[in-house]
C-alpha positions in Angstrom: 153.8 57.8 100.8 151.0 57.8 103.3 150.1 54.5 105.1 146.7 53.7 106.6 146.7 51.9 109.9 145.5 51.8 113.5 146.7 53.2 116.8 145.6 52.3 120.2 145.3 54.7 123.2 144.2 54.6 126.8 140.5 55.0 127.0 140.9 58.7 127.6 142.6 59.0 124.1 146.1 59.5 125.6 149.2 57.6 124.7 151.8 56.1 127.0 153.5 59.5 127.3 150.2 61.1 128.4 149.7 63.1 125.1 146.1 63.6 124.2 144.9 62.8 120.6 141.7 64.1 119.0 139.7 62.7 116.1 140.1 64.6 112.9 143.3 66.3 114.0 146.9 65.9 112.6 150.0 65.7 114.7 153.6 66.4 113.8 156.9 65.4 115.5 160.2 67.3 114.9 163.6 65.7 114.6 164.9 62.4 113.4 162.3 59.7 113.3 163.5 56.5 115.0 161.3 53.5 115.7 161.3 52.0 119.2 160.6 52.7 122.8 163.4 55.2 123.1 162.9 56.5 119.5 161.2 59.6 118.2 158.0 59.8 116.3 154.4 58.6 116.5 153.9 54.8 116.3 151.1 52.9 114.7 150.4 49.5 113.1 149.0 48.2 109.8 146.7 45.8 111.6 144.2 46.7 114.4 145.0 43.6 116.5 148.7 44.5 116.6 148.0 47.9 118.2 146.6 46.7 121.5 150.0 45.5 122.8 151.4 49.0 122.4 148.8 50.9 124.4 149.8 52.6 127.6 148.0 50.3 130.0 149.8 47.5 131.7 147.1 45.0 132.5 147.1 41.7 130.8 143.7 42.5 129.1 143.4 46.1 128.1 140.6 48.6 127.9 141.7 50.7 125.0 140.5 53.2 122.4 141.5 52.4 118.8 141.7 54.9 116.0 142.0 54.6 112.2 145.0 56.7 111.4 147.1 57.8 108.4 150.9 58.0 108.9 152.7 60.4 106.6 155.9 62.5 106.2 158.9 60.5 107.3 157.9 56.9 108.0 160.2 54.3 109.5 159.2 50.7 109.5 159.7 48.5 112.6 159.1 44.9 113.6 159.3 42.5 116.5 160.5 39.2 115.1 160.5 37.6 118.5 156.8 38.2 119.2 155.7 38.1 115.5 154.7 41.7 115.1 155.4 43.2 111.6 154.2 46.2 109.7 154.8 48.5 112.6 155.6 52.1 111.8 156.9 55.3 113.4 156.1 58.6 111.5 156.6 62.3 111.7 153.0 63.1 110.8 149.9 61.3 111.9 146.2 62.1 111.2 143.7 60.6 113.6 140.9 59.8 111.1 138.4 58.3 113.4 138.1 56.6 116.8 136.3 53.3 116.4 133.3 52.4 118.4 133.5 49.2 120.5 131.0 47.6 118.0 133.3 48.6 115.1 136.3 47.1 116.8 134.5 43.8 117.6 133.0 43.6 114.1 136.5 44.1 112.6 138.0 41.5 114.8 135.4 38.9 113.8 136.6 39.2 110.2 140.2 38.3 111.1 141.9 35.0 110.3 142.7 32.6 113.1 146.1 34.1 114.0 144.8 37.7 114.1 141.7 36.7 116.0 143.7 34.8 118.6 146.0 37.8 119.0 143.0 40.1 119.4 141.1 38.0 122.1 144.4 37.5 124.0 144.8 41.2 124.5 141.4 43.0 124.3 139.1 43.0 127.3 135.8 41.4 126.1 132.4 41.3 127.7 130.8 37.9 128.2 128.3 38.3 125.3 131.3 39.4 123.1 133.2 36.2 124.1 130.3 34.2 122.8 130.7 35.8 119.4 134.2 34.5 119.1 133.6 31.0 120.5 133.7 28.2 118.0 135.8 30.1 115.4 138.8 27.7 115.9 140.4 25.6 118.6 143.2 28.2 119.0 140.8 31.0 119.4 138.7 29.0 121.9 141.8 28.2 123.9 142.8 31.9 123.9 139.3 32.9 125.1 139.4 30.3 127.9 142.9 31.3 129.0 142.8 35.1 128.7 139.2 36.1 128.9 137.8 33.5 131.3 140.9 32.9 133.3 140.9 29.2 133.0 144.7 28.7 133.2 
């Protein structure tokens, strides 16, 4: 059963293994599908805000490309109880439906609940005018913006 979700990449549309992904194309991985860093398959997440953590960059705040994807074929579900990440997947077949524009990413993030929005602003590099869009949504979001985006530790 196919699952719609999101996948983040470095800004050049490569993953952490330096494989390049194109919009509108499908990708297949041979072998046993195993979720995890040392597994086999193509990873993606159900929620956009959960993908940023898994992009190939290592900075605290990341410049990433995010795509809408459809995972299919053999799909293994994963999770990270410790950090609160669920609905993570690894699949044998992945279609990159569309790379989202920055405006689409921000617009989507503004529709998230408090927890998702806090997770988003703590990981995605925002411009100063974008920070203003998120300010006042909740105390938790404001605190995350001050800490992660503005560097007020």
